[in-house]
C-alpha angles and dihedrals in degrees: 000000000000117000115235091238095058111118095022096091094077106133091196094065112131096220130026115241094237098055100099090048090051098048092051094049092245095308114137102182131044116252092215121073096187095076111096130169091267099042109124120230124199134177109251096212138340110310116252118262115287090251096043121121094253093052098051092075094048123102119230087256090059089054091049090053090052090051093047097047100060081108120037110277131180121244090242091054092049091050090050093049091049092044088227133126115271092242091057091045091052090054091052092047089049089055090053093047091050091049090051096243099116140018131212132212138168117260114277094249091060095040092053094045094051093258098301130088118241124254092253091060092047091049091049091051091048092050091047092051091050090055091057 
């Protein structure tokens, strides 16, 4: 029988297995439930100086998120740019929201429609899927 650790001793691996756990401080699930894949994240104001007190506690991934979100960017796009799982990305974004560095909001189409798409959009999606 194969031991569960076989194959993990490859010294040439690009990323260590423990990295996401480390950058989130051991947290495995996001504390916020309002962050979806299409939630837009934007920097509130210019980030503090790299040596400022608020930046010392931030991981490099937090700083990358701040650099990426000068323009509104979806959570899924941020996760892709960081090359991290979405759940880890949501934890990092939650840290930045709590620290007052970024804000999140639903996309304008959902905000204007009261959070739900109209029937015409749903019918168009249905028809498009049927054509596949």
